[in-house]
Backbone of each chain as nested JSON, in Angstrom:
{
  "chains": [
    {"id": "A", "residues": [
      {"number": 1, "name": "MET", "atoms": {"N": [3.448, -19.738, 15.565], "CA": [3.205, -18.749, 14.559], "C": [2.835, -19.107, 13.507]}},
      {"number": 2, "name": "SER", "atoms": {"N": [1.723, -18.984, 12.322], "CA": [1.642, -19.208, 10.904], "C": [2.154, -18.352, 10.211]}},
      {"number": 3, "name": "GLU", "atoms": {"N": [2.433, -19.088, 8.953], "CA": [3.473, -18.055, 7.785], "C": [2.342, -17.679, 6.892]}},
      {"number": 4, "name": "ILE", "atoms": {"N": [2.778, -16.948, 6.285], "CA": [1.31, -16.448, 5.342], "C": [1.867, -17.367, 4.016]}},
      {"number": 5, "name": "ALA", "atoms": {"N": [0.596, -17.183, 3.294], "CA": [0.752, -18.143, 2.637], "C": [0.659, -17.399, 1.188]}},
      {"number": 6, "name": "TRP", "atoms": {"N": [1.749, -17.326, 0.551], "CA": [2.014, -16.415, -0.427], "C": [1.783, -17.353, -1.654]}},
      {"number": 7, "name": "LEU", "atoms": {"N": [1.493, -16.973, -2.642], "CA": [0.908, -17.992, -3.977], "C": [1.996, -17.314, -4.743]}},
      {"number": 8, "name": "GLY", "atoms": {"N": [2.137, -18.251, -6.014], "CA": [3.488, -18.244, -6.752], "C": [3.128, -18.096, -8.279]}},
      {"number": 9, "name": "SER", "atoms": {"N": [1.707, -17.428, -8.509], "CA": [1.378, -17.411, -9.967], "C": [0.121, -16.253, -10.1]}},
      {"number": 10, "name": "LEU", "atoms": {"N": [0.842, -15.452, -10.579], "CA": [-0.285, -14.225, -11.13], "C": [-1.353, -14.661, -11.314]}},
      {"number": 11, "name": "ASP", "atoms": {"N": [-1.735, -15.894, -12.494], "CA": [-3.077, -15.914, -12.472], "C": [-4.083, -16.223, -11.395]}},
      {"number": 12, "name": "GLU", "atoms": {"N": [-3.514, -17.227, -10.907], "CA": [-3.797, -17.207, -9.821], "C": [-4.53, -16.328, -8.249]}},
      {"number": 13, "name": "ALA", "atoms": {"N": [-3.093, -15.433, -8.19], "CA": [-3.585, -14.356, -7.632], "C": [-4.79, -13.661, -7.843]}},
      {"number": 14, "name": "LEU", "atoms": {"N": [-4.913, -12.922, -9.145], "CA": [-5.827, -12.293, -9.51], "C": [-7.403, -13.141, -9.429]}},
      {"number": 15, "name": "ARG", "atoms": {"N": [-7.157, -14.295, -9.518], "CA": [-8.353, -14.678, -9.542], "C": [-9.05, -14.808, -8.341]}},
      {"number": 16, "name": "ALA", "atoms": {"N": [-8.134, -14.752, -7.407], "CA": [-7.718, -15.133, -5.279], "C": [-8.567, -13.772, -5.255]}},
      {"number": 17, "name": "ALA", "atoms": {"N": [-7.813, -12.776, -5.931], "CA": [-8.693, -11.256, -5.769], "C": [-9.943, -11.2, -6.155]}},
      {"number": 18, "name": "GLN", "atoms": {"N": [-10.662, -11.321, -6.923], "CA": [-11.777, -11.158, -7.93], "C": [-12.763, -11.708, -6.793]}},
      {"number": 19, "name": "ALA", "atoms": {"N": [-12.384, -13.07, -6.474], "CA": [-13.001, -13.894, -5.262], "C": [-13.372, -13.058, -4.028]}},
      {"number": 20, "name": "GLY", "atoms": {"N": [-12.515, -12.984, -3.568], "CA": [-12.13, -12.08, -2.07], "C": [-12.592, -10.757, -2.052]}},
      {"number": 21, "name": "GLU", "atoms": {"N": [-12.498, -10.283, -3.329], "CA": [-12.843, -8.847, -3.343], "C": [-11.441, -7.746, -2.609]}},
      {"number": 22, "name": "LYS", "atoms": {"N": [-10.136, -8.54, -2.854], "CA": [-8.878, -8.001, -2.183], "C": [-8.435, -7.674, -3.371]}},
      {"number": 23, "name": "LEU", "atoms": {"N": [-6.93, -6.628, -3.062], "CA": [-6.233, -6.557, -3.803], "C": [-5.084, -7.341, -3.857]}},
      {"number": 24, "name": "VAL", "atoms": {"N": [-3.928, -7.671, -4.598], "CA": [-2.984, -8.263, -4.718], "C": [-1.822, -7.484, -4.098]}},
      {"number": 25, "name": "LEU", "atoms": {"N": [-1.042, -8.473, -3.431], "CA": [0.294, -7.773, -2.95], "C": [1.2, -8.645, -3.77]}},
      {"number": 26, "name": "LEU", "atoms": {"N": [2.133, -7.806, -4.667], "CA": [3.094, -8.659, -5.616], "C": [4.219, -8.053, -4.761]}},
      {"number": 27, "name": "ASP", "atoms": {"N": [5.537, -9.086, -4.304], "CA": [6.635, -9.197, -3.728], "C": [7.611, -10.14, -4.807]}},
      {"number": 28, "name": "VAL", "atoms": {"N": [8.44, -9.195, -5.305], "CA": [9.571, -9.339, -6.043], "C": [10.838, -9.65, -5.29]}},
      {"number": 29, "name": "PHE", "atoms": {"N": [11.002, -10.566, -4.976], "CA": [12.151, -10.718, -4.374], "C": [13.749, -11.66, -4.944]}},
      {"number": 30, "name": "ASN", "atoms": {"N": [14.563, -11.478, -4.46], "CA": [16.199, -11.953, -5.07], "C": [16.375, -13.195, -4.18]}},
      {"number": 31, "name": "PRO", "atoms": {"N": [16.667, -14.297, -4.048], "CA": [17.047, -14.955, -3.141], "C": [17.995, -14.852, -2.903]}},
      {"number": 32, "name": "GLY", "atoms": {"N": [19.166, -14.364, -3.536], "CA": [20.558, -14.098, -3.149], "C": [20.856, -13.345, -1.774]}}
    ]},
    {"id": "B", "residues": [
      {"number": 1, "name": "MET", "atoms": {"N": [14.224, -9.889, 9.235], "CA": [13.09, -10.105, 8.949], "C": [11.685, -9.408, 9.049]}},
      {"number": 2, "name": "THR", "atoms": {"N": [11.202, -9.169, 7.857], "CA": [9.858, -8.444, 8.234], "C": [8.387, -8.654, 8.103]}},
      {"number": 3, "name": "TYR", "atoms": {"N": [8.563, -10.373, 7.02], "CA": [7.105, -10.636, 7.405], "C": [6.318, -11.537, 8.176]}},
      {"number": 4, "name": "PRO", "atoms": {"N": [7.245, -12.405, 8.87], "CA": [6.947, -12.885, 10.547], "C": [5.722, -12.431, 11.64]}},
      {"number": 5, "name": "GLU", "atoms": {"N": [6.721, -10.617, 11.323], "CA": [6.09, -9.907, 12.566], "C": [4.5, -9.729, 12.338]}},
      {"number": 6, "name": "THR", "atoms": {"N": [4.019, -10.074, 13.663], "CA": [2.392, -9.773, 13.828], "C": [1.607, -9.07, 12.857]}},
      {"number": 7, "name": "PRO", "atoms": {"N": [2.263, -7.561, 13.168], "CA": [1.085, -6.532, 12.507], "C": [1.783, -6.098, 11.029]}},
      {"number": 8, "name": "VAL", "atoms": {"N": [2.604, -6.916, 10.892], "CA": [2.677, -7.039, 9.144], "C": [1.879, -8.192, 8.737]}},
      {"number": 9, "name": "ARG", "atoms": {"N": [2.224, -9.105, 9.233], "CA": [1.195, -10.527, 8.593], "C": [-0.191, -10.443, 8.612]}},
      {"number": 10, "name": "GLU", "atoms": {"N": [-0.595, -9.748, 9.564], "CA": [-2.235, -9.199, 9.817], "C": [-2.568, -8.396, 8.593]}},
      {"number": 11, "name": "ALA", "atoms": {"N": [-1.525, -7.501, 8.338], "CA": [-2.292, -6.658, 7.233], "C": [-2.214, -7.095, 6.047]}},
      {"number": 12, "name": "ILE", "atoms": {"N": [-0.975, -8.14, 5.578], "CA": [-1.048, -8.589, 4.157], "C": [-2.129, -9.688, 4.554]}},
      {"number": 13, "name": "GLU", "atoms": {"N": [-2.799, -10.472, 5.61], "CA": [-3.33, -11.423, 5.242], "C": [-5.268, -11.272, 5.026]}},
      {"number": 14, "name": "ARG", "atoms": {"N": [-4.961, -9.6, 5.659], "CA": [-6.496, -9.03, 6.027], "C": [-6.844, -8.104, 4.79]}},
      {"number": 15, "name": "LEU", "atoms": {"N": [-5.609, -7.486, 4.347], "CA": [-5.707, -6.568, 3.366], "C": [-5.696, -6.708, 1.51]}},
      {"number": 16, "name": "THR", "atoms": {"N": [-5.341, -7.896, 1.782], "CA": [-4.418, -8.546, 0.058], "C": [-4.311, -10.114, -0.153]}},
      {"number": 17, "name": "VAL", "atoms": {"N": [-4.272, -10.517, -1.199], "CA": [-4.116, -11.979, -1.488], "C": [-2.873, -11.495, -1.87]}},
      {"number": 18, "name": "PRO", "atoms": {"N": [-1.586, -12.286, -1.195], "CA": [-0.186, -12.174, -1.525], "C": [0.895, -13.031, -2.528]}},
      {"number": 19, "name": "LEU", "atoms": {"N": [1.313, -12.22, -3.256], "CA": [1.863, -13.387, -4.597], "C": [3.109, -12.822, -4.296]}},
      {"number": 20, "name": "GLN", "atoms": {"N": [4.106, -13.876, -4.345], "CA": [5.63, -13.719, -4.247], "C": [6.408, -13.777, -5.327]}},
      {"number": 21, "name": "LEU", "atoms": {"N": [7.325, -13.362, -6.272], "CA": [7.926, -14.182, -6.913], "C": [9.333, -13.648, -7.231]}},
      {"number": 22, "name": "ASP", "atoms": {"N": [10.382, -15.161, -7.436], "CA": [11.79, -14.984, -7.254], "C": [12.502, -13.995, -8.838]}},
      {"number": 23, "name": "ASN", "atoms": {"N": [12.693, -13.286, -8.619], "CA": [13.255, -12.712, -9.876], "C": [14.246, -13.289, -10.762]}},
      {"number": 24, "name": "THR", "atoms": {"N": [14.985, -14.324, -10.217], "CA": [15.917, -15.008, -10.66], "C": [15.201, -16.218, -11.058]}},
      {"number": 25, "name": "ALA", "atoms": {"N": [13.678, -16.659, -11.591], "CA": [13.532, -18.169, -11.921], "C": [12.823, -17.632, -13.333]}},
      {"number": 26, "name": "ASP", "atoms": {"N": [12.919, -18.509, -14.055], "CA": [12.6, -18.564, -15.502], "C": [10.879, -18.067, -15.347]}},
      {"number": 27, "name": "ALA", "atoms": {"N": [10.658, -18.974, -15.107], "CA": [8.573, -18.795, -14.748], "C": [8.657, -17.376, -14.577]}},
      {"number": 28, "name": "SER", "atoms": {"N": [9.236, -16.398, -13.549], "CA": [8.866, -15.588, -13.253], "C": [8.889, -14.423, -14.449]}},
      {"number": 29, "name": "GLN", "atoms": {"N": [9.918, -14.687, -15.378], "CA": [10.098, -13.724, -16.132], "C": [9.045, -12.788, -16.649]}},
      {"number": 30, "name": "ALA", "atoms": {"N": [7.908, -13.491, -17.567], "CA": [7.288, -12.742, -18.242], "C": [6.608, -12.328, -17.484]}},
      {"number": 31, "name": "VAL", "atoms": {"N": [5.959, -12.09, -16.215], "CA": [5.368, -11.463, -15.127], "C": [6.417, -9.988, -14.87]}},
      {"number": 32, "name": "LEU", "atoms": {"N": [7.606, -10.185, -14.762], "CA": [8.612, -9.067, -14.224], "C": [8.817, -7.86, -15.464]}},
      {"number": 33, "name": "ASP", "atoms": {"N": [8.337, -8.92, -16.879], "CA": [8.742, -7.668, -17.911], "C": [7.801, -7.447, -17.852]}},
      {"number": 34, "name": "ARG", "atoms": {"N": [5.905, -7.532, -17.542], "CA": [5.007, -6.929, -17.938], "C": [5.365, -5.907, -16.826]}},
      {"number": 35, "name": "TYR", "atoms": {"N": [5.881, -5.803, -15.621], "CA": [5.515, -4.935, -14.553], "C": [6.971, -4.303, -14.618]}},
      {"number": 36, "name": "ARG", "atoms": {"N": [7.928, -4.135, -15.372], "CA": [9.202, -3.507, -15.911], "C": [9.877, -3.546, -14.354]}},
      {"number": 37, "name": "HIS", "atoms": {"N": [10.166, -4.5, -13.906], "CA": [10.871, -4.582, -12.923], "C": [12.334, -4.397, -13.161]}},
      {"number": 38, "name": "VAL", "atoms": {"N": [13.019, -3.793, -11.896], "CA": [14.261, -3.342, -11.692], "C": [15.164, -4.176, -10.769]}},
      {"number": 39, "name": "TRP", "atoms": {"N": [14.406, -3.774, -9.522], "CA": [15.487, -3.738, -8.118], "C": [14.213, -4.189, -7.226]}},
      {"number": 40, "name": "THR", "atoms": {"N": [14.765, -5.186, -6.179], "CA": [14.41, -5.935, -5.401], "C": [14.749, -5.108, -3.835]}},
      {"number": 41, "name": "PRO", "atoms": {"N": [13.995, -5.466, -2.742], "CA": [12.742, -5.589, -2.731], "C": [12.057, -4.59, -4.075]}},
      {"number": 42, "name": "ASP", "atoms": {"N": [10.489, -5.426, -4.273], "CA": [9.909, -4.692, -5.367], "C": [8.335, -4.947, -4.551]}},
      {"number": 43, "name": "LEU", "atoms": {"N": [7.909, -3.863, -4.621], "CA": [6.562, -4.297, -3.822], "C": [5.367, -3.706, -4.727]}},
      {"number": 44, "name": "ARG", "atoms": {"N": [4.526, -4.227, -5.077], "CA": [3.067, -3.618, -5.851], "C": [2.14, -4.115, -5.175]}},
      {"number": 45, "name": "ILE", "atoms": {"N": [1.26, -2.965, -5.661], "CA": [-0.381, -3.321, -5.488], "C": [-1.13, -3.682, -6.423]}},
      {"number": 46, "name": "LEU", "atoms": {"N": [-1.669, -4.422, -7.156], "CA": [-2.45, -4.881, -8.313], "C": [-3.799, -5.511, -8.312]}},
      {"number": 47, "name": "ASP", "atoms": {"N": [-4.649, -4.18, -8.952], "CA": [-5.996, -4.253, -9.123], "C": [-6.261, -5.805, -9.685]}},
      {"number": 48, "name": "THR", "atoms": {"N": [-7.539, -6.183, -9.812], "CA": [-7.931, -7.657, -9.6], "C": [-7.482, -8.201, -11.089]}},
      {"number": 49, "name": "ASP", "atoms": {"N": [-7.608, -6.963, -12.038], "CA": [-7.424, -7.66, -13.611], "C": [-5.602, -7.223, -13.85]}},
      {"number": 50, "name": "GLY", "atoms": {"N": [-5.293, -7.249, -12.806], "CA": [-3.775, -6.83, -12.857], "C": [-2.989, -5.369, -12.972]}},
      {"number": 51, "name": "THR", "atoms": {"N": [-4.05, -4.292, -13.105], "CA": [-3.166, -3.307, -13.151], "C": [-2.472, -2.894, -11.923]}},
      {"number": 52, "name": "GLU", "atoms": {"N": [-1.378, -2.453, -11.849], "CA": [-0.797, -1.773, -10.919], "C": [-1.482, -0.788, -10.222]}},
      {"number": 53, "name": "LEU", "atoms": {"N": [-1.416, -0.145, -9.256], "CA": [-1.947, 1.015, -8.451], "C": [-1.078, 1.301, -7.519]}},
      {"number": 54, "name": "TYR", "atoms": {"N": [-0.161, 1.03, -7.235], "CA": [1.058, 1.557, -6.135], "C": [1.996, 0.559, -6.162]}},
      {"number": 55, "name": "ARG", "atoms": {"N": [3.035, 0.965, -5.982], "CA": [4.286, 0.944, -5.88], "C": [5.552, 1.407, -4.961]}},
      {"number": 56, "name": "TRP", "atoms": {"N": [6.234, 0.436, -4.249], "CA": [7.442, 0.895, -3.694], "C": [8.792, -0.221, -4.124]}},
      {"number": 57, "name": "ASN", "atoms": {"N": [9.731, 0.465, -3.525], "CA": [10.825, -0.286, -3.767], "C": [12.03, 0.106, -2.928]}},
      {"number": 58, "name": "GLY", "atoms": {"N": [12.41, -1.363, -1.628], "CA": [13.361, -0.968, -1.135], "C": [12.517, -1.669, 0.468]}},
      {"number": 59, "name": "TYR", "atoms": {"N": [13.809, -1.787, 1.392], "CA": [13.548, -3.022, 2.465], "C": [12.68, -1.594, 3.712]}},
      {"number": 60, "name": "LEU", "atoms": {"N": [12.04, -2.416, 4.237], "CA": [11.326, -1.707, 5.366], "C": [11.755, -2.435, 6.539]}},
      {"number": 61, "name": "PRO", "atoms": {"N": [11.503, -1.999, 8.0], "CA": [11.477, -3.287, 8.776], "C": [10.062, -3.033, 9.044]}},
      {"number": 62, "name": "PRO", "atoms": {"N": [9.598, -3.919, 10.219], "CA": [8.388, -4.371, 10.182], "C": [7.352, -2.778, 11.224]}},
      {"number": 63, "name": "TYR", "atoms": {"N": [7.927, -2.185, 11.558], "CA": [7.155, -1.206, 11.983], "C": [6.538, 0.174, 11.159]}},
      {"number": 64, "name": "GLU", "atoms": {"N": [7.734, -0.303, 9.647], "CA": [7.41, 0.844, 8.843], "C": [6.539, 0.292, 7.837]}},
      {"number": 65, "name": "PHE", "atoms": {"N": [7.056, -0.885, 7.649], "CA": [6.408, -1.972, 6.496], "C": [4.876, -2.057, 6.694]}},
      {"number": 66, "name": "ALA", "atoms": {"N": [4.569, -2.21, 7.72], "CA": [2.841, -2.341, 8.357], "C": [2.433, -0.999, 7.835]}},
      {"number": 67, "name": "PRO", "atoms": {"N": [2.931, 0.165, 8.782], "CA": [2.279, 1.42, 7.77], "C": [2.272, 1.719, 6.428]}},
      {"number": 68, "name": "GLN", "atoms": {"N": [3.224, 1.242, 5.8], "CA": [3.021, 1.467, 4.48], "C": [2.059, 0.7, 3.754]}},
      {"number": 69, "name": "LEU", "atoms": {"N": [2.508, -0.866, 3.916], "CA": [1.294, -1.416, 3.058], "C": [-0.348, -0.866, 3.553]}},
      {"number": 70, "name": "ILE", "atoms": {"N": [-0.401, -0.516, 4.38], "CA": [-1.679, -0.141, 4.72], "C": [-2.232, 1.784, 3.99]}},
      {"number": 71, "name": "ALA", "atoms": {"N": [-1.212, 2.021, 4.215], "CA": [-1.089, 3.669, 2.976], "C": [-1.278, 2.731, 1.829]}},
      {"number": 72, "name": "ALA", "atoms": {"N": [-0.481, 2.079, 1.168], "CA": [-0.311, 1.464, -0.126], "C": [-2.057, 1.073, -0.868]}},
      {"number": 73, "name": "VAL", "atoms": {"N": [-2.347, 0.336, 0.343], "CA": [-3.77, -0.267, -0.19], "C": [-5.044, 0.837, -0.14]}},
      {"number": 74, "name": "ALA", "atoms": {"N": [-4.347, 1.769, 0.957], "CA": [-5.627, 2.772, 0.867], "C": [-5.045, 3.561, -0.502]}},
      {"number": 75, "name": "HIS", "atoms": {"N": [-4.304, 4.183, -1.224], "CA": [-3.859, 4.528, -2.487], "C": [-4.478, 3.735, -3.419]}},
      {"number": 76, "name": "ALA", "atoms": {"N": [-4.988, 2.556, -3.376], "CA": [-5.231, 1.824, -4.674], "C": [-6.467, 1.669, -4.381]}},
      {"number": 77, "name": "ARG", "atoms": {"N": [-7.267, 1.735, -3.234], "CA": [-8.344, 2.076, -2.925], "C": [-8.916, 3.117, -3.567]}},
      {"number": 78, "name": "LEU", "atoms": {"N": [-8.253, 4.488, -2.934], "CA": [-8.727, 5.689, -3.548], "C": [-8.529, 6.089, -4.945]}},
      {"number": 79, "name": "ARG", "atoms": {"N": [-7.819, 5.51, -5.885], "CA": [-7.564, 5.191, -7.39], "C": [-8.72, 4.28, -7.914]}},
      {"number": 80, "name": "ARG", "atoms": {"N": [-9.247, 3.43, -6.918], "CA": [-10.419, 3.008, -7.597], "C": [-11.623, 3.717, -7.144]}},
      {"number": 81, "name": "LYS", "atoms": {"N": [-11.129, 4.66, -6.336], "CA": [-12.855, 5.758, -6.099], "C": [-13.608, 5.13, -4.904]}},
      {"number": 82, "name": "GLU", "atoms": {"N": [-13.258, 4.386, -4.456], "CA": [-13.501, 3.856, -3.225], "C": [-13.213, 4.629, -1.903]}},
      {"number": 83, "name": "TYR", "atoms": {"N": [-13.834, 5.96, -2.135], "CA": [-13.177, 6.703, -1.257], "C": [-12.982, 6.532, 0.55]}},
      {"number": 84, "name": "ASP", "atoms": {"N": [-14.693, 6.65, 0.855], "CA": [-14.501, 5.981, 2.411], "C": [-13.741, 4.751, 2.999]}},
      {"number": 85, "name": "ALA", "atoms": {"N": [-13.271, 3.774, 1.799], "CA": [-12.792, 2.865, 2.467], "C": [-11.361, 3.402, 2.721]}},
      {"number": 86, "name": "ALA", "atoms": {"N": [-10.497, 4.145, 1.273], "CA": [-9.17, 4.664, 1.208], "C": [-8.91, 5.664, 2.62]}},
      {"number": 87, "name": "LYS", "atoms": {"N": [-9.633, 6.323, 2.983], "CA": [-9.658, 7.544, 3.888], "C": [-9.44, 6.61, 5.615]}},
      {"number": 88, "name": "ALA", "atoms": {"N": [-10.456, 5.381, 5.332], "CA": [-10.641, 4.641, 6.915], "C": [-9.599, 3.792, 6.427]}},
      {"number": 89, "name": "LEU", "atoms": {"N": [-8.679, 3.751, 5.751], "CA": [-7.406, 2.731, 6.08], "C": [-6.425, 3.896, 6.002]}},
      {"number": 90, "name": "TYR", "atoms": {"N": [-6.575, 5.323, 5.446], "CA": [-5.347, 5.878, 5.656], "C": [-5.677, 6.82, 7.607]}},
      {"number": 91, "name": "GLU", "atoms": {"N": [-6.414, 6.611, 8.056], "CA": [-6.497, 6.983, 9.292], "C": [-6.061, 5.711, 10.149]}},
      {"number": 92, "name": "GLU", "atoms": {"N": [-6.218, 4.529, 9.537], "CA": [-5.924, 3.19, 10.648], "C": [-3.951, 3.287, 10.643]}},
      {"number": 93, "name": "ALA", "atoms": {"N": [-3.383, 4.122, 9.759], "CA": [-1.779, 3.984, 9.319], "C": [-1.796, 5.036, 10.152]}},
      {"number": 94, "name": "LEU", "atoms": {"N": [-2.39, 6.121, 10.316], "CA": [-2.455, 6.987, 11.378], "C": [-2.277, 7.163, 12.901]}},
      {"number": 95, "name": "ARG", "atoms": {"N": [-3.445, 6.342, 13.242], "CA": [-3.622, 6.116, 14.208], "C": [-2.864, 5.125, 15.232]}},
      {"number": 96, "name": "ARG", "atoms": {"N": [-2.637, 3.786, 14.618], "CA": [-1.801, 2.818, 14.605], "C": [-0.13, 2.88, 14.631]}},
      {"number": 97, "name": "PHE", "atoms": {"N": [-0.238, 4.199, 13.459], "CA": [1.667, 4.35, 13.373], "C": [2.185, 5.956, 13.091]}},
      {"number": 98, "name": "PRO", "atoms": {"N": [1.46, 6.516, 14.272], "CA": [1.354, 8.101, 14.182], "C": [3.22, 8.621, 13.975]}},
      {"number": 99, "name": "THR", "atoms": {"N": [4.302, 7.579, 14.154], "CA": [5.239, 8.331, 13.937], "C": [5.848, 7.76, 12.563]}},
      {"number": 100, "name": "SER", "atoms": {"N": [5.502, 6.944, 11.905], "CA": [6.237, 6.273, 10.365], "C": [6.237, 7.29, 9.572]}},
      {"number": 101, "name": "LEU", "atoms": {"N": [7.252, 6.608, 8.495], "CA": [7.969, 7.755, 7.641], "C": [6.615, 8.077, 6.433]}},
      {"number": 102, "name": "ILE", "atoms": {"N": [5.345, 7.31, 6.761], "CA": [4.485, 7.673, 5.935], "C": [3.255, 8.096, 6.139]}},
      {"number": 103, "name": "ALA", "atoms": {"N": [3.477, 8.787, 7.768], "CA": [2.81, 9.068, 8.463], "C": [1.942, 10.425, 7.927]}},
      {"number": 104, "name": "ALA", "atoms": {"N": [2.933, 11.631, 6.908], "CA": [2.701, 12.923, 6.539], "C": [1.966, 12.635, 5.323]}},
      {"number": 105, "name": "GLU", "atoms": {"N": [2.59, 11.805, 4.555], "CA": [1.64, 11.543, 3.233], "C": [0.321, 11.25, 3.61]}},
      {"number": 106, "name": "ALA", "atoms": {"N": [-0.194, 9.802, 4.531], "CA": [-1.053, 9.538, 4.804], "C": [-2.124, 10.635, 5.248]}},
      {"number": 107, "name": "GLN", "atoms": {"N": [-2.147, 11.313, 5.764], "CA": [-2.517, 12.571, 6.208], "C": [-2.649, 13.591, 5.524]}},
      {"number": 108, "name": "TYR", "atoms": {"N": [-2.058, 13.783, 4.341], "CA": [-2.476, 14.508, 3.35], "C": [-3.57, 13.852, 2.357]}},
      {"number": 109, "name": "TYR", "atoms": {"N": [-3.532, 12.527, 2.29], "CA": [-4.098, 11.635, 1.457], "C": [-5.59, 11.127, 2.393]}},
      {"number": 110, "name": "THR", "atoms": {"N": [-5.517, 11.219, 3.577], "CA": [-6.744, 11.423, 4.307], "C": [-7.413, 12.945, 3.784]}},
      {"number": 111, "name": "GLY", "atoms": {"N": [-6.925, 13.58, 3.81], "CA": [-8.023, 15.475, 3.106], "C": [-8.346, 14.792, 1.436]}},
      {"number": 112, "name": "VAL", "atoms": {"N": [-7.259, 14.234, 0.999], "CA": [-7.524, 13.846, -0.356], "C": [-8.969, 13.211, -0.569]}},
      {"number": 113, "name": "SER", "atoms": {"N": [-9.049, 12.065, 0.168], "CA": [-10.301, 11.126, 0.315], "C": [-11.488, 11.818, 0.653]}},
      {"number": 114, "name": "ALA", "atoms": {"N": [-10.939, 12.284, 1.637], "CA": [-12.772, 12.856, 2.511], "C": [-13.164, 14.176, 1.769]}},
      {"number": 115, "name": "TYR", "atoms": {"N": [-12.472, 14.63, 0.69], "CA": [-13.014, 15.61, -0.083], "C": [-13.314, 15.083, -1.288]}},
      {"number": 116, "name": "ARG", "atoms": {"N": [-12.597, 14.039, -1.617], "CA": [-13.022, 13.232, -3.009], "C": [-14.591, 12.421, -2.342]}},
      {"number": 117, "name": "ALA", "atoms": {"N": [-14.815, 11.961, -1.252], "CA": [-16.308, 11.72, -0.574], "C": [-17.145, 12.859, -0.492]}},
      {"number": 118, "name": "SER", "atoms": {"N": [-16.275, 14.002, 0.023], "CA": [-17.782, 14.854, 0.63], "C": [-17.93, 16.068, -0.58]}},
      {"number": 119, "name": "HIS", "atoms": {"N": [-17.052, 16.004, -1.348], "CA": [-16.969, 17.347, -1.865], "C": [-17.069, 18.986, -1.472]}},
      {"number": 120, "name": "ASN", "atoms": {"N": [-16.372, 18.918, 0.148], "CA": [-16.479, 19.629, 0.883], "C": [-15.378, 20.199, 1.379]}},
      {"number": 121, "name": "SER", "atoms": {"N": [-14.981, 21.41, 0.863], "CA": [-13.617, 22.046, 1.092], "C": [-13.04, 21.904, 2.059]}},
      {"number": 122, "name": "SER", "atoms": {"N": [-13.783, 21.923, 3.312], "CA": [-13.643, 22.092, 4.409], "C": [-12.876, 20.655, 5.284]}},
      {"number": 123, "name": "ASP", "atoms": {"N": [-13.418, 19.588, 4.564], "CA": [-12.842, 18.163, 4.697], "C": [-11.479, 18.344, 4.306]}},
      {"number": 124, "name": "LEU", "atoms": {"N": [-11.277, 18.383, 3.509], "CA": [-9.884, 18.9, 2.864], "C": [-8.693, 19.759, 3.847]}},
      {"number": 125, "name": "LEU", "atoms": {"N": [-9.28, 21.186, 4.054], "CA": [-8.733, 22.068, 4.788], "C": [-8.077, 21.855, 6.3]}},
      {"number": 126, "name": "HIS", "atoms": {"N": [-9.513, 21.136, 6.612], "CA": [-9.035, 20.547, 7.702], "C": [-8.119, 19.25, 8.13]}},
      {"number": 127, "name": "ALA", "atoms": {"N": [-7.912, 18.439, 7.387], "CA": [-6.882, 17.053, 7.224], "C": [-5.496, 18.176, 6.69]}},
      {"number": 128, "name": "TRP", "atoms": {"N": [-5.928, 18.843, 5.625], "CA": [-4.531, 19.372, 5.881], "C": [-3.389, 20.442, 6.68]}},
      {"number": 129, "name": "HIS", "atoms": {"N": [-5.116, 21.485, 7.274], "CA": [-4.388, 22.233, 9.036], "C": [-3.591, 21.186, 9.776]}},
      {"number": 130, "name": "GLU", "atoms": {"N": [-4.008, 19.812, 9.678], "CA": [-3.241, 18.944, 11.157], "C": [-2.033, 18.636, 10.337]}},
      {"number": 131, "name": "LEU", "atoms": {"N": [-1.994, 18.278, 9.01], "CA": [-1.016, 17.822, 8.256], "C": [0.34, 19.263, 8.55]}},
      {"number": 132, "name": "GLU", "atoms": {"N": [-0.057, 20.309, 8.426], "CA": [0.971, 21.214, 8.619], "C": [1.089, 21.702, 9.976]}},
      {"number": 133, "name": "LYS", "atoms": {"N": [0.448, 21.258, 11.151], "CA": [0.812, 21.053, 12.673], "C": [1.459, 20.158, 12.729]}},
      {"number": 134, "name": "SER", "atoms": {"N": [1.545, 19.011, 12.316], "CA": [1.821, 17.709, 12.958], "C": [3.249, 17.218, 11.867]}},
      {"number": 135, "name": "HIS", "atoms": {"N": [3.259, 18.074, 11.193], "CA": [4.797, 17.644, 9.897], "C": [5.078, 18.927, 9.085]}},
      {"number": 136, "name": "PRO", "atoms": {"N": [5.413, 20.007, 9.7], "CA": [5.703, 21.233, 9.428], "C": [7.121, 21.098, 8.179]}},
      {"number": 137, "name": "GLU", "atoms": {"N": [7.726, 20.268, 8.577], "CA": [9.023, 19.893, 7.862], "C": [9.127, 19.078, 6.518]}},
      {"number": 138, "name": "SER", "atoms": {"N": [7.575, 18.243, 6.382], "CA": [7.659, 17.231, 5.533], "C": [7.49, 18.043, 4.114]}},
      {"number": 139, "name": "GLU", "atoms": {"N": [7.321, 17.186, 2.95], "CA": [7.307, 17.219, 1.473], "C": [5.879, 17.996, 1.743]}},
      {"number": 140, "name": "TRP", "atoms": {"N": [5.392, 17.009, 2.138], "CA": [3.558, 16.831, 2.173], "C": [3.183, 17.877, 2.294]}},
      {"number": 141, "name": "THR", "atoms": {"N": [3.703, 18.739, 3.391], "CA": [2.944, 20.248, 3.89], "C": [3.354, 20.999, 2.67]}},
      {"number": 142, "name": "VAL", "atoms": {"N": [4.502, 21.378, 2.0], "CA": [4.998, 21.658, 1.075], "C": [3.855, 21.096, -0.714]}},
      {"number": 143, "name": "LYS", "atoms": {"N": [3.43, 20.451, -0.393], "CA": [2.733, 19.788, -1.529], "C": [1.036, 20.046, -1.199]}},
      {"number": 144, "name": "GLN", "atoms": {"N": [0.995, 20.756, 0.155], "CA": [-0.489, 21.173, -0.427], "C": [-0.808, 22.542, -0.663]}},
      {"number": 145, "name": "ASN", "atoms": {"N": [0.556, 23.104, -0.375], "CA": [0.123, 24.484, -0.818], "C": [-0.078, 25.021, -1.976]}},
      {"number": 146, "name": "PHE", "atoms": {"N": [-1.142, 25.848, -2.43], "CA": [-1.915, 25.762, -3.348], "C": [-2.464, 27.149, -3.502]}}
    ]}
  ]
}
């Protein structure tokens, strides 16, 4: 089963969204 | 775990560019301040310029996360005035997950997006009549009264 390719940078995600005509899903998590 | 489940992963990959930030990492703090982060799980749908279009907090199991995400992107499309795209996503959430917690809200906004696209009040009233029949106890049935 493949895993979701989460990005780790807002700027990178916004650039990818602009290029792909998608919206960004931001998930803020607590590792604890 | 919610994300490994196929319907969740499929919806995330099809509809969004996924971005994940650790709220304990120093590198995340500027973005967390920008979005006034308070509590996890913290999910946002962002426009391509970073504008927040929708948000929710709290854990959802896979069978609730998938319809919530689809409806969240529908809300975002609606706010971008992409009414046909919004309506199609609300209808997808309702068709695939008719008993989800988000179903009544999706039915409400199916009518809103249809009306905004057509300017035909019968589109709104038809969807809201269906809402009253399918979710008579919902807050969204209360909210449709005017």
